[in-house]
ROSE-4610 file (N, C-alpha, C; in Angstrom, 1 decimal, always signed):
// ROSE-4610
residu = [X/X/X/X/X/X/X/X/X/X/X/X/X/X/X/X/X/X/X/X/X/X/X/X/X/X/X/X/X/X/X/X/X/X/X/X/X/X/X/X/X/X/X/X/X/X/X/X/X/X/X/X/X/X/X/X/X/X/X/X/X/X/X/X/X/X/X/X/X/X/X/X/X/X/X/X/X/X/X/X/X/X/X/X/X/X/X/X/X/X/X/X/X/X/X/X/X/X/X/X/X/X/X/X/X/X/X/X/X/X/X/X/X/X/X/X/X/X/X/X/X/X/X/X/X/X/X/X/X/X/X/X/X/X/X/X/X/X/X/X/X/X/X/X/X/X/X/X/X/X/X/X/X/X/X/X/X/X/X/X/X/X/X/X/X/X/X/X/X/X/X/X/X/X/X/X/X/X/X/X/X/X/X/X/X/X/X/X/X/X/X/X/X/X/X/X/X/X/X/X/X/X/X/X/X/X/X/X/X/X/X/X/X/X/X/X/X/X/X/X/X/X/X/X/X/X/X/X/X/X/X/X/X/X/X/X/X/X/X/X/X/X/X/X/X/X/X/X/X/X/X/X/X/X/X/X/X/X/X/X/X/X/X/X/X/X/X/X/X/X/X/X/X/X/X/X/X/X/X/X/X/X/X/X/X/X/X/X/X/X/X/X/X/X/X/X/X/X/X/X/X/X/X/X/X/X/X/X/X/X/X/X/X/X/X/X/X/X/X/X/X/X/X/X/X/X/X/X/X/X/X/X/X/X/X/X/X/X/X/X/X/X/X/X/X/X/X/X/X/X/X/X/X/X/X/X/X/X/X/X/X/X/X/X/X/X/X/X/X/X/X/X/X/X/X/X/X/X/X/X/X/X/X/X/X/X/X/X/X/X/X/X/X/X/X/X/X/X/X/X/X/X/X/X/X/X/X/X/X/X/X/X/X/X/X/X/X/X/X/X/X/X/X/X/X/X/X/X/X/X/X/X/X/X/X/X/X/X/X/X/X/X/X/X/X/X/X/X/X/X/X/X/X/X/X/X/X/X/X/X/X/X/X/X/X/X/X/X/X/X/X/X/X/X]
num = [1/1/1/2/2/2/3/3/3/4/4/4/5/5/5/6/6/6/7/7/7/8/8/8/9/9/9/10/10/10/11/11/11/12/12/12/13/13/13/14/14/14/15/15/15/16/16/16/17/17/17/18/18/18/19/19/19/20/20/20/21/21/21/22/22/22/23/23/23/24/24/24/25/25/25/26/26/26/27/27/27/28/28/28/29/29/29/30/30/30/31/31/31/32/32/32/33/33/33/34/34/34/35/35/35/36/36/36/37/37/37/38/38/38/39/39/39/40/40/40/41/41/41/42/42/42/43/43/43/44/44/44/45/45/45/46/46/46/47/47/47/48/48/48/49/49/49/50/50/50/51/51/51/52/52/52/53/53/53/54/54/54/55/55/55/56/56/56/57/57/57/58/58/58/59/59/59/60/60/60/61/61/61/62/62/62/63/63/63/64/64/64/65/65/65/66/66/66/67/67/67/68/68/68/69/69/69/70/70/70/71/71/71/72/72/72/73/73/73/74/74/74/75/75/75/76/76/76/77/77/77/78/78/78/79/79/79/80/80/80/81/81/81/82/82/82/83/83/83/84/84/84/85/85/85/86/86/86/87/87/87/88/88/88/89/89/89/90/90/90/91/91/91/92/92/92/93/93/93/94/94/94/95/95/95/96/96/96/97/97/97/98/98/98/99/99/99/100/100/100/101/101/101/102/102/102/103/103/103/104/104/104/105/105/105/106/106/106/107/107/107/108/108/108/109/109/109/110/110/110/111/111/111/112/112/112/113/113/113/114/114/114/115/115/115/116/116/116/117/117/117/118/118/118/119/119/119/120/120/120/121/121/121/122/122/122/123/123/123/124/124/124/125/125/125/126/126/126/127/127/127/128/128/128/129/129/129/130/130/130/131/131/131/132/132/132/133/133/133/134/134/134/135/135/135/136/136/136/137/137/137/138/138/138/139/139/139/140/140/140/141/141/141/142/142/142/143/143/143/144/144/144/145/145/145/146/146/146/147/147/147/148/148/148/149/149/149/150/150/150/151/151/151/152/152/152/153/153/153/154/154/154/155/155/155/156/156/156/157/157/157/158/158/158]
x = [+141.3/+140.0/+139.9/+139.1/+139.0/+137.7/+137.8/+136.6/+135.8/+134.5/+133.6/+133.4/+132.9/+132.7/+131.6/+130.6/+129.7/+130.3/+131.3/+132.0/+132.8/+133.5/+134.3/+133.3/+132.2/+131.3/+130.8/+130.4/+130.1/+131.2/+132.3/+133.4/+133.5/+133.6/+133.6/+132.5/+131.3/+130.1/+130.3/+130.9/+131.1/+132.1/+133.2/+134.3/+133.6/+132.8/+132.2/+131.3/+130.4/+129.7/+130.5/+131.7/+132.5/+133.1/+133.6/+134.1/+133.0/+131.7/+130.7/+130.4/+130.4/+130.1/+131.1/+132.3/+133.3/+133.3/+133.0/+132.9/+131.7/+130.6/+129.4/+129.8/+130.5/+130.9/+131.8/+132.8/+133.8/+133.1/+132.1/+131.4/+130.6/+129.8/+129.1/+129.9/+130.9/+131.7/+132.5/+132.9/+133.5/+132.5/+131.3/+130.3/+129.9/+129.9/+129.7/+130.7/+132.0/+133.2/+133.2/+132.8/+133.0/+131.6/+130.7/+129.2/+129.3/+128.6/+128.4/+127.2/+127.2/+125.8/+124.9/+123.7/+122.7/+123.0/+123.8/+124.3/+125.4/+125.8/+127.0/+128.3/+128.3/+129.6/+130.3/+131.6/+132.6/+133.8/+134.0/+135.2/+136.5/+137.2/+138.6/+139.6/+140.4/+141.6/+142.4/+143.2/+144.0/+145.0/+145.8/+146.6/+146.3/+145.7/+145.3/+146.1/+146.0/+146.6/+145.9/+144.7/+143.9/+144.4/+145.0/+145.5/+146.7/+147.7/+148.9/+148.5/+147.7/+147.3/+146.8/+145.9/+145.4/+146.3/+147.4/+148.4/+149.2/+149.2/+150.1/+149.2/+148.1/+147.1/+147.3/+147.3/+147.3/+146.1/+145.4/+144.2/+144.3/+144.1/+143.9/+142.5/+142.4/+141.0/+140.7/+139.5/+139.2/+140.0/+140.7/+141.5/+142.8/+143.2/+144.5/+145.4/+144.9/+145.8/+145.8/+146.8/+146.9/+146.7/+146.0/+145.8/+146.2/+146.7/+147.1/+146.6/+146.5/+146.1/+147.1/+148.3/+149.3/+149.0/+148.5/+148.3/+147.3/+146.4/+145.3/+145.7/+147.0/+147.3/+146.8/+146.4/+146.0/+144.5/+143.9/+142.4/+141.7/+140.7/+139.9/+139.5/+139.5/+139.1/+137.8/+137.0/+135.8/+136.0/+136.2/+136.5/+135.5/+134.9/+134.0/+134.3/+134.0/+134.2/+132.8/+132.7/+131.3/+131.3/+130.1/+129.9/+128.8/+128.9/+128.0/+126.5/+126.4/+125.0/+124.5/+125.0/+124.7/+123.9/+122.6/+121.8/+122.2/+122.8/+123.4/+124.5/+125.2/+126.5/+126.0/+125.1/+124.6/+124.0/+123.3/+122.7/+123.9/+124.8/+126.0/+126.7/+126.9/+127.6/+126.7/+125.4/+124.5/+124.7/+124.8/+125.0/+126.2/+127.4/+128.7/+128.6/+127.9/+127.7/+127.2/+126.1/+125.6/+126.5/+127.3/+128.3/+129.5/+129.8/+130.8/+130.3/+129.1/+128.7/+128.8/+128.7/+128.8/+130.3/+131.0/+132.3/+133.6/+133.4/+134.4/+135.6/+135.7/+137.0/+137.7/+136.9/+137.5/+137.9/+137.2/+137.3/+137.6/+138.6/+138.9/+137.8/+137.3/+136.5/+137.0/+137.1/+137.5/+136.6/+136.3/+135.4/+136.2/+136.1/+136.7/+135.9/+135.9/+135.1/+135.7/+134.9/+135.3/+134.3/+134.7/+133.8/+133.8/+134.8/+134.8/+135.5/+135.3/+136.1/+135.3/+135.6/+135.1/+133.6/+132.8/+131.5/+131.3/+130.3/+130.1/+128.6/+128.3/+129.4/+130.1/+131.4/+132.3/+132.9/+132.6/+133.1/+134.0/+135.2/+136.2/+136.3/+136.3/+136.7/+138.1/+139.0/+140.4/+140.8/+141.4/+141.7/+142.8/+143.2/+144.2/+145.5/+145.8/+147.1/+147.2/+146.0/+145.9/+145.7/+145.2/+144.8/+143.3/+142.9/+141.5/+140.8/+139.8/+139.0/+137.7/+137.1/+135.8/+135.8/+135.1/+134.8/+133.3/+132.7/+131.4/+131.3/+130.6/+130.5/+129.1/+128.4/+127.1/+126.7/+125.6/+125.1/+125.1/+125.7/+125.9/+125.1/+124.4/+123.6/+124.5/+124.0/+124.7/+124.9/+124.1/+124.2/+125.3/+125.5/+126.5/+127.8/+128.0/+129.3/+129.7/+128.6/+128.8/+129.4/+128.7/+129.0/+130.6/+131.0/+132.4/+133.3/+133.0/+133.9/+134.0/+132.9/+132.9/+133.7/+133.8/+134.4/+135.9/+136.3/+137.7/+138.2/+137.3/+137.6/+137.6/+137.0/+137.0/+138.3/+138.8/+140.0/+141.2/+141.3/+142.3/+142.1/+141.0/+140.9/+141.7/+142.4/+143.4/+142.7]
y = [-58.1/-57.8/-56.2/-55.6/-54.1/-53.8/-52.7/-52.2/-51.3/-51.5/-50.5/-49.3/-48.2/-47.0/-47.0/-47.9/-48.1/-48.6/-49.6/-50.1/-49.1/-48.2/-47.1/-46.2/-45.8/-45.1/-45.6/-46.8/-47.5/-47.5/-47.9/-47.8/-46.4/-45.4/-44.1/-43.6/-44.2/-43.8/-44.4/-45.6/-46.4/-45.5/-45.1/-44.4/-43.1/-42.4/-41.1/-41.5/-42.4/-43.0/-43.2/-43.8/-44.2/-42.8/-42.0/-40.6/-39.8/-39.8/-39.1/-39.8/-41.1/-41.8/-41.5/-41.4/-41.1/-39.7/-38.7/-37.4/-37.2/-37.8/-37.7/-38.2/-39.4/-40.0/-39.1/-38.6/-37.8/-36.5/-35.8/-34.6/-35.1/-36.1/-36.5/-36.7/-37.6/-37.8/-36.7/-35.8/-34.5/-33.6/-33.6/-32.7/-33.3/-34.6/-35.2/-34.9/-34.9/-34.6/-33.2/-32.3/-30.9/-30.2/-31.1/-30.6/-29.4/-28.3/-27.3/-27.6/-27.0/-27.0/-26.0/-26.1/-25.2/-23.7/-23.6/-22.2/-21.7/-22.5/-22.0/-22.3/-23.0/-23.3/-24.4/-24.2/-25.0/-25.3/-26.4/-26.6/-26.3/-25.5/-25.0/-26.0/-26.5/-27.3/-26.5/-27.1/-26.4/-25.5/-25.9/-25.1/-24.9/-23.7/-23.4/-22.2/-22.1/-20.9/-19.6/-19.7/-18.6/-18.3/-19.3/-19.1/-18.2/-18.6/-17.8/-16.5/-16.3/-15.0/-14.0/-14.7/-13.7/-13.5/-14.3/-14.0/-12.9/-12.6/-11.4/-10.3/-10.3/-9.2/-8.1/-6.8/-5.6/-4.8/-4.2/-3.4/-2.0/-1.1/+0.3/+0.7/+1.3/+1.8/+3.1/+3.6/+5.0/+6.2/+5.9/+6.9/+6.9/+5.9/+5.7/+4.9/+4.3/+3.5/+2.0/+1.4/+0.0/-1.2/-2.1/-3.1/-4.5/-5.6/-6.8/-7.9/-9.0/-10.3/-10.5/-10.4/-10.6/-9.8/-8.7/-7.9/-8.5/-9.3/-9.9/-11.4/-11.8/-13.1/-13.4/-14.7/-15.1/-14.8/-14.0/-13.8/-14.3/-15.0/-15.3/-14.0/-14.1/-13.0/-13.3/-12.4/-12.5/-11.5/-11.9/-10.9/-11.2/-10.1/-10.2/-9.1/-9.7/-8.8/-8.5/-7.3/-6.7/-5.7/-5.5/-4.6/-3.6/-2.3/-1.3/-1.5/-2.0/-2.0/-3.5/-4.4/-5.7/-5.8/-6.2/-6.5/-7.4/-8.5/-9.6/-9.2/-8.3/-7.7/-6.8/-6.0/-5.1/-5.9/-7.0/-7.7/-8.6/-8.9/-9.7/-8.7/-7.3/-6.4/-6.2/-6.1/-5.9/-7.1/-8.3/-9.3/-9.3/-8.9/-8.7/-7.5/-6.6/-5.5/-6.1/-6.9/-7.6/-8.4/-9.2/-10.1/-9.2/-8.0/-7.1/-6.7/-6.6/-6.0/-7.2/-8.5/-9.6/-9.9/-9.9/-10.5/-9.5/-8.2/-7.3/-7.5/-8.0/-8.1/-9.4/-10.4/-11.6/-11.9/-11.2/-11.4/-10.2/-10.3/-9.1/-9.1/-8.0/-7.8/-7.0/-7.5/-6.9/-6.9/-5.7/-5.8/-5.2/-5.7/-5.2/-5.0/-3.7/-3.4/-3.9/-4.8/-5.5/-5.0/-3.8/-3.4/-4.3/-5.2/-6.0/-7.2/-8.3/-9.6/-10.7/-10.7/-11.8/-11.7/-12.8/-12.7/-12.4/-11.5/-11.1/-11.4/-11.5/-11.3/-12.7/-12.5/-13.6/-13.5/-14.4/-14.3/-15.2/-14.9/-15.9/-15.9/-17.0/-17.2/-17.6/-16.7/-17.1/-17.5/-18.6/-18.9/-18.2/-18.4/-17.5/-17.6/-18.6/-18.7/-18.2/-17.5/-16.9/-17.8/-19.0/-20.1/-20.0/-20.1/-20.1/-21.3/-21.0/-22.1/-22.5/-21.5/-21.4/-20.5/-20.8/-19.8/-19.9/-18.8/-18.7/-17.9/-18.6/-17.9/-17.3/-17.2/-16.4/-16.0/-15.3/-14.8/-15.8/-15.4/-16.5/-15.9/-16.8/-16.5/-16.0/-15.2/-14.8/-16.1/-17.0/-18.2/-19.1/-19.3/-20.1/-19.4/-18.1/-17.5/-17.4/-17.3/-17.4/-18.7/-19.8/-21.2/-21.4/-20.9/-21.1/-20.3/-19.2/-18.4/-19.1/-19.5/-20.2/-21.4/-22.1/-23.4/-23.0/-21.9/-21.5/-20.9/-20.3/-19.8/-21.0/-22.0/-23.1/-23.9/-23.8/-24.6/-24.0/-22.7/-22.0/-22.0/-22.4/-22.4/-23.4/-22.9/-23.8/-25.0]
z = [+19.1/+19.1/+19.3/+18.5/+18.5/+19.1/+20.0/+20.7/+19.9/+20.0/+19.3/+19.9/+19.3/+19.9/+21.2/+21.0/+22.0/+23.2/+23.1/+24.2/+25.0/+24.3/+24.8/+25.6/+25.0/+25.7/+27.1/+26.8/+28.2/+29.1/+28.8/+29.8/+30.3/+29.5/+30.0/+30.9/+30.5/+31.5/+32.8/+32.9/+34.1/+34.9/+34.3/+35.0/+35.6/+34.8/+35.2/+36.5/+36.5/+37.6/+38.9/+38.7/+39.9/+40.3/+39.5/+40.1/+40.7/+40.2/+40.8/+42.2/+42.2/+43.5/+44.5/+44.1/+45.1/+45.6/+44.6/+44.9/+46.0/+45.7/+46.6/+48.0/+48.0/+49.2/+50.1/+49.4/+50.1/+50.6/+49.8/+50.2/+51.4/+51.5/+52.6/+53.8/+53.6/+54.7/+55.4/+54.5/+55.0/+55.7/+55.2/+55.9/+57.2/+57.4/+58.8/+59.7/+59.1/+60.0/+60.4/+59.5/+59.8/+60.1/+60.5/+60.7/+61.7/+61.4/+62.4/+63.1/+64.3/+65.3/+64.7/+65.0/+64.6/+64.8/+65.8/+66.1/+65.5/+64.3/+63.5/+63.9/+65.2/+65.9/+65.1/+65.1/+64.3/+65.2/+65.5/+66.3/+65.5/+66.1/+65.4/+65.9/+65.1/+65.4/+66.4/+67.3/+68.3/+67.6/+66.8/+66.0/+64.6/+64.3/+62.8/+62.4/+61.0/+60.5/+61.0/+61.3/+61.8/+63.2/+64.0/+65.3/+65.2/+64.2/+64.1/+63.6/+62.7/+62.1/+63.3/+64.2/+65.2/+66.3/+66.5/+67.4/+67.2/+65.9/+65.3/+65.0/+65.3/+64.9/+65.8/+65.2/+65.9/+65.4/+66.1/+65.8/+66.3/+65.4/+65.8/+66.2/+67.4/+67.8/+67.1/+67.5/+67.0/+67.4/+68.5/+69.1/+68.6/+67.7/+67.1/+67.9/+69.0/+69.9/+69.2/+69.4/+68.9/+69.9/+69.7/+70.7/+69.9/+70.6/+70.0/+70.9/+70.1/+70.9/+71.9/+71.8/+72.8/+74.1/+74.1/+75.3/+76.1/+75.6/+76.3/+76.7/+76.5/+76.8/+78.2/+78.5/+79.8/+80.1/+79.2/+79.2/+77.9/+77.9/+76.7/+75.9/+74.6/+73.8/+72.9/+73.0/+72.0/+70.9/+69.7/+68.6/+67.6/+67.2/+66.0/+64.9/+63.7/+62.6/+62.0/+61.7/+61.5/+60.4/+59.8/+58.8/+59.1/+58.9/+59.4/+58.8/+57.6/+57.0/+57.2/+58.0/+58.1/+59.3/+59.1/+60.4/+61.5/+60.8/+61.8/+62.4/+61.8/+62.4/+63.6/+63.5/+64.5/+65.6/+65.2/+66.3/+67.1/+66.4/+67.1/+68.2/+67.5/+68.5/+69.6/+69.5/+70.7/+71.7/+71.1/+72.0/+72.9/+72.0/+72.7/+73.7/+73.5/+74.5/+75.7/+75.6/+76.9/+77.5/+76.8/+77.4/+78.1/+77.5/+78.1/+79.5/+79.8/+81.1/+82.0/+81.5/+82.5/+82.7/+81.7/+81.7/+81.6/+81.6/+81.4/+82.0/+83.3/+84.0/+83.5/+83.2/+82.8/+81.3/+80.3/+79.0/+78.3/+77.3/+76.4/+75.2/+74.8/+73.7/+72.6/+71.4/+70.2/+69.2/+68.5/+67.4/+66.2/+65.0/+63.9/+62.8/+62.3/+61.2/+59.9/+59.2/+58.0/+56.9/+56.2/+55.1/+53.9/+53.6/+52.5/+52.8/+52.2/+52.3/+53.1/+54.4/+55.1/+55.4/+55.3/+55.5/+57.1/+57.3/+58.6/+58.9/+60.3/+61.3/+61.3/+61.8/+61.9/+63.3/+64.2/+65.5/+65.9/+66.7/+67.0/+68.6/+69.3/+70.6/+70.7/+71.2/+71.5/+72.8/+73.1/+74.5/+75.2/+76.3/+77.2/+76.6/+75.7/+75.1/+73.7/+73.3/+71.9/+70.8/+71.1/+70.0/+69.9/+68.6/+68.3/+68.9/+69.7/+70.4/+69.7/+69.2/+68.3/+67.3/+66.3/+65.0/+64.7/+64.7/+64.2/+62.9/+61.9/+60.6/+60.5/+61.5/+61.4/+62.8/+62.9/+64.0/+65.2/+66.3/+67.4/+68.6/+69.3/+70.5/+71.8/+72.6/+73.8/+74.6/+74.7/+75.6/+75.0/+73.6/+73.1/+73.4/+73.2/+73.5/+75.0/+75.8/+77.3/+77.6/+77.1/+77.4/+77.0/+75.9/+75.4/+76.4/+76.7/+77.6/+78.8/+79.5/+80.7/+80.8/+79.6/+79.5/+79.5/+78.9/+78.9/+80.3/+80.9/+82.3/+83.2/+83.1/+83.9/+83.8/+82.6/+82.3/+83.0/+83.3/+83.9/+85.6/+86.0/+87.5/+88.1/+89.2/+90.0/+90.7]
């Protein structure tokens, strides 16, 4: 028995519909698993590639002195990547300045000028062992960042 062209087209259409449904299901399921909170928070896996990259990161400040994540081990780190002409970046830096006044003794603050590449502002909360605790891919409130840092500080209380 020989198949007609219309039968082949019907089978092809059915296969395409199945692939589309699988693709939609996976996209919806993946979005539910990786859903961000309204504040842009995304739970970072305990050991991520980002964690390894941040552990080896060294930053040169405006005075030419180098600072690294390892120097701040034992303290949480708030690190933000920003761009000069980006309004959200400037607002994020102002939020971090406010937090600096509250937490200067307990938390390390690092800001990295990112003229190209990463979307900004991009803020990372790094725990006392140098592992990424939270990542924020957009402007993040002072309350949210403070809650994250307080959670990390409570972890290390005796």
